[in-house]
C-alpha positions in Angstrom: 38.5 -2.3 24.2 37.9 -1.6 20.5 38.7 -4.9 18.7 37.1 -8.2 19.5 37.6 -11.5 17.7 34.8 -14.1 17.8 36.1 -17.6 16.8 33.1 -19.6 15.6 34.1 -23.2 16.4 31.0 -24.5 14.8 28.3 -23.2 12.4 26.0 -21.6 15.0 25.3 -18.6 12.8 22.3 -19.2 10.4 22.4 -15.5 9.5 26.0 -14.4 10.2 25.4 -10.8 9.3 22.5 -10.5 11.8 24.5 -12.4 14.5 27.5 -10.1 14.0 25.3 -7.0 14.3 23.7 -8.3 17.4 27.0 -9.0 19.1 28.4 -5.7 18.0 25.4 -3.9 19.5 25.7 -5.8 22.8 29.4 -4.9 23.1 28.9 -1.2 22.3 26.0 -1.0 24.8 27.9 -2.8 27.5 31.1 -0.8 27.4 29.8 2.4 25.9 32.3 2.8 23.0 32.4 1.9 19.4 34.3 -1.3 18.7 34.6 -3.7 15.8 33.9 -7.4 15.8 35.7 -9.9 13.6 34.2 -13.3 13.0 36.5 -16.2 12.3 35.2 -19.7 11.3 37.3 -22.6 12.4 35.3 -24.9 10.1 37.2 -24.8 6.8 34.3 -26.2 4.7 31.0 -28.0 5.1 31.1 -31.7 5.7 34.3 -32.0 7.8 33.7 -33.9 11.0 35.4 -32.4 14.0 37.1 -35.2 15.8 40.6 -36.4 16.5 41.4 -37.0 12.8 40.8 -33.3 12.2 44.2 -32.6 13.8 45.9 -34.2 10.9 43.9 -32.8 8.0 45.4 -30.3 5.6 42.3 -28.1 6.2 43.2 -27.7 9.9 46.7 -26.6 9.1 45.3 -24.1 6.6 42.8 -22.7 9.2 45.5 -22.5 11.9 47.9 -20.6 9.7 45.1 -18.2 8.6 44.2 -17.5 12.2 47.9 -17.0 13.1 48.1 -14.3 10.4 44.9 -12.6 11.6 46.2 -12.5 15.2 49.5 -11.0 14.1 47.9 -8.3 11.9 45.3 -7.1 14.3 45.4 -5.8 17.9 42.6 -7.8 19.6 41.8 -6.9 23.1 39.6 -9.9 23.6 38.7 -13.2 21.9 35.4 -15.0 22.4 35.3 -18.8 21.7 31.8 -19.9 20.8 32.4 -23.6 21.7 34.8 -25.7 23.7 35.0 -28.4 21.0 38.1 -26.8 19.5 39.1 -24.1 21.9 42.0 -26.3 23.2 43.4 -26.2 19.7 43.4 -22.4 19.3 43.5 -21.2 22.9 47.3 -21.6 23.1 47.9 -19.9 19.7 45.8 -16.9 20.8 47.4 -16.6 24.2 50.9 -17.0 22.9 50.6 -14.5 20.1 48.4 -11.8 21.7 47.9 -12.3 25.4 44.3 -11.2 24.8 41.6 -11.8 27.4 39.8 -15.0 26.4 36.1 -15.8 27.0 34.3 -19.1 26.3 30.7 -19.8 25.4 29.8 -23.4 26.4 27.1 -25.6 24.8 24.2 -26.5 27.1 25.3 -30.0 27.6 28.8 -29.1 28.6 29.8 -28.4 32.2 32.2 -25.7 33.2 34.2 -28.3 35.2 35.2 -29.9 31.9 37.2 -26.8 30.9 40.9 -27.1 31.7 42.1 -23.9 30.0 42.0 -20.7 32.0 39.5 -18.3 30.5 38.7 -14.8 31.9 35.0 -15.9 31.9 33.0 -19.0 31.0 29.3 -18.8 30.3 26.4 -20.3 28.3 25.0 -18.6 25.2 22.1 -17.0 27.2 24.8 -15.4 29.4 26.6 -13.7 26.6 25.7 -10.3 27.8 27.5 -11.1 31.1 30.7 -11.8 29.2 30.3 -8.7 27.1 30.1 -6.6 30.3 33.4 -7.9 31.4 35.1 -6.8 28.2 35.0 -3.3 29.5 37.6 -4.5 31.6 37.9 -5.1 35.2 41.6 -4.8 35.6 43.4 -8.1 36.0 45.0 -8.6 39.4 48.7 -7.9 39.1 50.9 -10.6 40.4 54.6 -10.3 41.5 57.4 -12.4 40.1 60.5 -13.1 42.2 63.5 -13.5 39.9 66.4 -15.3 41.6 69.8 -15.0 40.0 73.0 -16.5 41.2 76.4 -14.8 40.5 79.9 -16.2 40.9 82.3 -14.0 39.1 81.6 -13.5 35.3 80.8 -9.8 35.8 80.5 -9.1 32.1 77.9 -11.8 31.6 75.9 -10.7 34.7 75.7 -7.1 33.3 74.6 -8.5 30.0 71.8 -10.5 31.6 70.6 -7.7 33.8 70.5 -5.3 30.8 68.4 -7.7 28.8 66.1 -8.1 31.9 65.5 -4.4 32.1 65.0 -4.0 28.3 62.5 -6.9 27.9 60.5 -7.2 31.1 57.2 -5.3 31.6 55.7 -7.3 34.4 56.0 -6.5 38.1 59.0 -8.3 39.5 61.6 -8.2 42.2 65.2 -9.3 41.5 67.0 -11.3 44.2 70.7 -11.7 43.4 72.6 -14.2 45.5 76.4 -13.9 45.1 78.5 -17.0 45.8 81.7 -15.4 46.7 82.7 -13.4 43.6 86.1 -11.8 43.5 86.0 -9.9 40.2 84.2 -6.7 40.9 80.7 -8.3 40.9 80.0 -7.3 44.5 80.7 -3.7 43.9 78.5 -3.7 40.8 75.6 -5.3 42.7 75.8 -2.7 45.4 75.7 0.1 42.8 72.8 -1.6 41.1 70.8 -1.8 44.3 71.2 1.9 44.9 69.5 2.6 41.6 66.7 0.0 41.8 64.5 -0.6 44.9 63.3 -3.9 43.4 66.6 -5.5 44.0 67.5 -7.6 47.1 71.0 -8.9 47.6 72.5 -11.9 49.5 76.3 -12.3 49.8 77.9 -15.6 50.6 81.6 -15.9 51.6 82.0 -19.0 49.5 80.3 -20.8 46.6 77.3 -22.6 48.1 76.3 -24.1 44.8 73.0 -24.0 42.9 70.5 -25.5 45.3 71.6 -23.8 48.5 72.0 -20.4 47.0 68.7 -20.5 45.1 67.0 -21.7 48.3 68.3 -18.6 50.1 66.6 -16.5 47.5 63.4 -18.5 47.6 63.2 -18.0 51.4 62.9 -14.2 51.1 61.0 -14.2 47.8 57.5 -12.5 47.9 56.3 -13.4 44.5 53.4 -15.4 43.2 55.9 -16.9 40.8 59.5 -17.8 41.3 61.9 -17.7 38.3 65.3 -19.3 38.6 67.4 -17.3 36.1 71.0 -18.0 35.2 73.4 -15.0 34.9 74.6 -16.2 31.4 71.4 -15.7 29.5 70.1 -13.0 27.2 66.4 -12.5 27.5 64.1 -11.6 24.7 61.0 -9.4 24.2 58.1 -10.2 26.6 59.7 -13.4 27.8 58.2 -13.2 31.3 54.7 -12.3 30.3 54.6 -15.2 27.8 55.9 -17.7 30.3 53.2 -16.6 32.8 50.6 -16.9 30.1 51.6 -20.5 29.6 51.8 -21.2 33.4 48.3 -19.7 34.0 46.7 -21.4 31.0 46.0 -24.5 33.1 45.9 -24.9 36.9 47.7 -28.2 36.7 50.8 -26.6 35.2 53.5 -26.2 37.9 56.7 -25.5 36.2 57.5 -23.8 32.8 60.8 -23.3 31.0 61.7 -21.9 27.6 63.6 -23.1 24.6 67.3 -22.2 23.9 70.4 -22.9 22.0 72.1 -24.4 25.0 69.7 -26.9 26.6 68.7 -30.6 26.5 65.7 -32.4 25.0 62.7 -30.5 23.7 64.2 -27.2 25.0 67.2 -27.3 22.7 67.0 -25.6 19.3 69.7 -26.9 17.0 71.6 -24.2 15.1 70.1 -21.3 17.1 73.6 -20.1 18.3 74.2 -19.0 14.7 71.7 -16.2 15.2 73.3 -14.7 18.3 73.9 -11.4 16.4 70.4 -11.2 15.2 68.8 -12.4 18.4 65.6 -10.3 18.4 64.7 -11.1 14.8 65.4 -14.8 15.4 63.3 -14.8 18.6 60.4 -13.1 16.8 60.5 -15.5 13.9 60.7 -18.5 16.2 57.7 -17.2 18.1 55.6 -17.0 14.9 56.8 -20.4 13.8 56.1 -22.2 17.1 53.2 -20.1 18.6 51.1 -22.2 20.9 53.6 -25.1 21.2 53.5 -25.7 24.9 54.9 -29.2 25.3 54.6 -31.5 28.3 57.9 -33.1 29.4 59.3 -35.0 32.3 62.2 -32.7 33.1 63.5 -29.2 32.5 66.8 -27.4 32.4 66.7 -24.6 35.0 68.6 -21.8 33.2 65.2 -20.0 33.1 62.6 -21.8 35.1 59.3 -20.5 36.4 57.8 -22.3 39.5 54.4 -21.4 40.8 54.3 -20.4 44.5 51.7 -23.2 45.0 54.3 -25.8 44.0 56.9 -24.6 46.4 54.3 -24.4 49.2 53.5 -28.1 48.6 56.8 -29.8 47.7 59.3 -27.5 49.3 62.5 -26.1 47.9 65.5 -27.5 45.9 67.2 -30.6 47.4 70.6 -29.4 48.7 72.1 -32.9 48.7 73.0 -32.5 45.1 76.0 -30.3 46.0 77.5 -27.5 43.8 75.3 -28.2 40.8 73.8 -31.0 38.8 70.4 -32.8 38.5 68.6 -30.7 41.2 66.4 -29.3 38.4 65.5 -32.8 37.2 64.9 -33.9 40.8 62.6 -31.0 41.4 60.6 -31.8 38.2 60.2 -35.4 39.4 58.9 -34.3 42.8 56.5 -31.9 41.1 55.2 -34.6 38.8 54.7 -37.0 41.7 52.4 -34.4 43.2 50.4 -34.2 40.0 51.8 -31.0 38.4 52.5 -30.7 34.7 56.0 -29.8 33.5 55.9 -27.7 30.3 58.3 -26.2 27.8 56.9 -23.0 26.2 58.8 -23.8 23.0 57.9 -20.5 21.2 59.8 -18.5 23.8 63.5 -18.4 22.9 66.2 -17.3 25.3 69.9 -17.3 24.4 71.9 -19.3 26.9 75.8 -19.2 26.9 76.0 -22.2 29.2 78.7 -23.7 31.5 79.9 -20.3 32.8 79.7 -21.2 36.4 82.2 -24.0 36.0 85.3 -23.9 33.7 85.8 -20.1 33.8 86.1 -20.4 37.6 88.4 -23.4 37.3 85.7 -25.9 38.4 85.5 -29.3 36.8 81.8 -30.2 36.6 82.5 -34.0 36.4 84.5 -33.8 39.7 81.9 -31.8 41.7 
């Protein structure tokens, strides 16, 4: 840990130089290495009252953009928020752009139970040394993600999706592929894939069981803390999984998280994004910078890339198989989750290219008739 950002959400530093020196000495003493501390003031100028209207002030936009640039230019291993007053404004931005460990200092009158965001540690000012000791870094507990992918012919697209998965996923995962009766060489390819990768589990169906039934087969054998339902006609982008998990873990009440895409509905859809298919990585990176921290609550999600927390499945069960081959089971699942008090969120800054409709017309299936 050699770079720490302290976001001063209120003017607590009468003597900023002395305060910075004190914090620096505490960090160095706690973890035994030289490290630098950057201080960032979220108060643009004196006399601005921090309340709901602050969201709409030009000063807030300026501060947020300035912080965005600082996060992009530096490699911060940890961020310390000095108050909870505005942490909900900047927490998402920090997590989305850096994934850094986040620590919160509360004011004396604030209770820890009031904090909804998930911080690595929460303390009061007199406990600052305790936070600093944690910066040396107890390793975070690694969690497993079970990625469930259905295949039904479309071998070329499946290979494309798997390649993008390997190239852009750093987190621990298992890949469960459920084949719905492919006849185009997909089965042979999957067997070859499994020989090379022990993380892969395969299920073969003699006929097309549809979206719900086949995904439920995968869920039943999944071992992960998170379940990701992933279409085989998507192209994943850099750090897609880690950033979805950051969003999901930012608040205990979040149950389901999905991304934005060119082929989706509602808030998930980015108009015109298909034009950037040949420059996908550059577009994805630019979109992340533009929309960093935009985690939007919605009522329903398209499940081409959908993360579900294990806790949700344990409480509300699996997908409803009464919906048949495919259609509205993702909306139904979102409704059931919301009825149990879970939030449904789109991590808009995460872009995944989705071709769409490949399970139907290429296989001579009419969606409207199913």
